[in-house]
C-alpha positions as CSV (number, residue, x, y, z in Angstrom):
1,M,-11.1,28.3,4.8
2,I,-7.6,27.4,4.4
3,D,-7.0,23.7,3.1
4,I,-4.5,22.0,4.5
5,C,-2.3,19.4,2.2
6,C,-0.1,17.1,3.9
7,T,3.0,18.1,1.6
8,T,4.7,14.3,2.2
9,C,2.3,12.2,1.5
10,E,-0.8,14.1,0.1
11,S,-3.2,12.3,2.3
12,D,-6.0,14.4,1.4
13,K,-5.3,14.1,-2.0
14,R,-4.5,9.9,-2.9
15,S,-5.2,6.6,-1.7
16,I,-2.2,5.3,-2.8
17,W,0.9,5.3,-4.4
18,G,2.9,2.9,-7.0
19,P,5.9,2.3,-7.5
20,G,8.7,5.2,-8.1
21,S,7.6,6.3,-5.2
22,S,10.7,6.1,-2.9
23,Q,10.3,9.7,-2.5
24,L,7.6,8.4,-0.6
25,E,9.9,9.2,2.8
26,L,8.0,7.7,6.3
27,N,8.5,6.3,9.3
28,V,8.5,1.7,10.2
29,L,5.1,1.5,12.6
30,E,5.4,-1.7,12.9
31,A,8.0,-4.1,10.1
32,G,5.6,-7.5,9.2
33,N,6.3,-9.9,6.2
34,F,7.0,-8.3,3.0
35,I,4.5,-5.7,4.7
36,N,5.1,-2.8,6.7
37,L,3.1,-0.1,8.5
38,E,4.7,3.8,8.0
39,Q,3.2,6.4,9.3
40,C,3.8,10.1,7.8
41,P,6.6,12.5,9.7
42,E,4.3,15.8,9.0
43,C,0.9,14.2,9.2
44,S,0.7,11.1,10.8
45,T,-1.9,9.4,8.6
46,M,-1.3,5.7,8.3
47,W,-0.2,3.2,4.6
48,V,1.1,0.4,4.2
49,H,4.3,-0.5,2.5
50,A,3.9,-3.7,0.0
51,F,7.1,-4.6,-1.7
52,Y,6.5,-6.7,-4.9
53,E,7.9,-9.2,-7.2
54,P,10.9,-9.1,-8.9
55,H,13.4,-9.2,-6.6
56,S,10.7,-6.6,-4.0
57,S,11.4,-3.6,-5.4
58,F,8.1,-2.0,-7.0
59,S,6.9,0.0,-3.6
60,Y,3.5,0.5,-3.0
61,F,1.2,2.5,-0.3
62,V,-2.3,2.1,0.1
63,K,-3.4,4.2,3.3
64,W,-4.3,2.4,6.4
65,K,-7.9,3.4,7.9
66,L,-7.8,1.6,11.2
67,L,-6.1,1.7,14.7
68,P,-1.6,0.5,14.2
69,N,-2.4,-1.8,16.8
70,D,-4.9,-3.6,14.4
71,F,-2.3,-4.0,11.5
72,K,0.1,-6.1,13.9
73,K,-3.5,-8.4,15.2
74,I,-4.3,-9.1,11.8
75,H,-0.5,-9.8,10.4
76,D,-0.4,-12.2,13.8
77,I,-2.8,-14.3,11.8
78,D,-0.8,-15.8,9.3
79,S,1.9,-13.7,9.3
80,G,0.8,-11.3,6.6
81,K,-0.4,-12.7,4.1
82,T,-4.1,-11.9,4.7
83,L,-2.6,-7.9,4.4
84,Y,-1.3,-9.0,1.6
85,N,-4.3,-10.0,-0.1
86,W,-5.8,-6.9,1.1
87,H,-2.7,-4.7,0.4
88,V,-3.5,-6.2,-3.8
89,S,-7.7,-6.0,-3.5
90,E,-6.3,-2.2,-2.8
91,A,-4.5,-1.6,-5.5
92,K,-5.9,-2.9,-8.2
93,R,-8.6,-1.3,-6.8
94,L,-7.1,1.8,-6.6
95,W,-4.0,3.0,-9.2
96,R,-6.6,4.1,-11.7
97,T,-6.6,6.9,-9.3
98,L,-3.0,7.5,-9.8
99,S,-1.2,10.3,-12.4
100,D,-0.7,9.0,-15.8
101,Q,3.7,9.7,-14.6
102,E,2.6,6.9,-12.4
103,Q,0.1,4.7,-13.9
104,E,2.5,5.1,-16.5
105,A,4.8,3.8,-14.2
106,V,2.8,0.2,-12.8
107,E,2.3,-0.6,-16.7
108,L,6.5,-0.6,-16.8
109,H,5.7,-3.4,-13.5
110,R,3.1,-5.1,-15.0
111,K,5.8,-5.4,-18.4
112,R,9.3,-6.7,-16.0
113,A,7.3,-9.5,-13.6
114,Y,5.3,-10.2,-17.0
115,G,2.0,-10.0,-15.2
116,H,2.1,-12.2,-12.2
117,Y,3.9,-10.0,-9.4
118,C,2.1,-6.7,-9.9
119,P,-0.4,-6.7,-7.6
120,V,-3.2,-4.8,-10.9
121,D,-2.9,-8.4,-12.5
122,M,-2.8,-11.1,-9.1
123,K,-5.8,-13.0,-8.6
124,V,-7.7,-12.7,-4.4
125,D,-10.0,-13.2,-3.1
126,E,-11.4,-9.5,-1.9
127,V,-10.3,-9.4,2.4
128,N,-12.5,-7.6,5.4
129,L,-10.3,-6.9,7.8
130,E,-12.7,-5.1,10.4
131,E,-14.5,-9.2,10.1
132,Q,-11.0,-10.6,11.0
133,L,-10.6,-8.9,13.9
134,K,-13.6,-10.0,14.8
């Protein structure tokens, strides 16, 4: 049996892309408030793409496992704040799964953001997205 790997987003191998992943070219399904739902053109996996300071120049992508319309429903509750908190929480949980080179990019973001605007350093409450949909 042959394993099929998406060469665009590597969705079978990873759940996060960190800063410096600008080569990741996805299609925007829903544009939100500094946070988008995007889809891989090769395998159709959905990713939540959030922008972090300084100057919204640091991007992180976290795999989205709910339905596309769930993103919009949750975003519209509070203009994306809940989604952004979820994204921060997921980035904090997953960033150590990145390659050494990608972890170095996260460390550079931490230094550039002075420990304030990098998701791995931000303080947020846990977010249960399924609960938000009830």
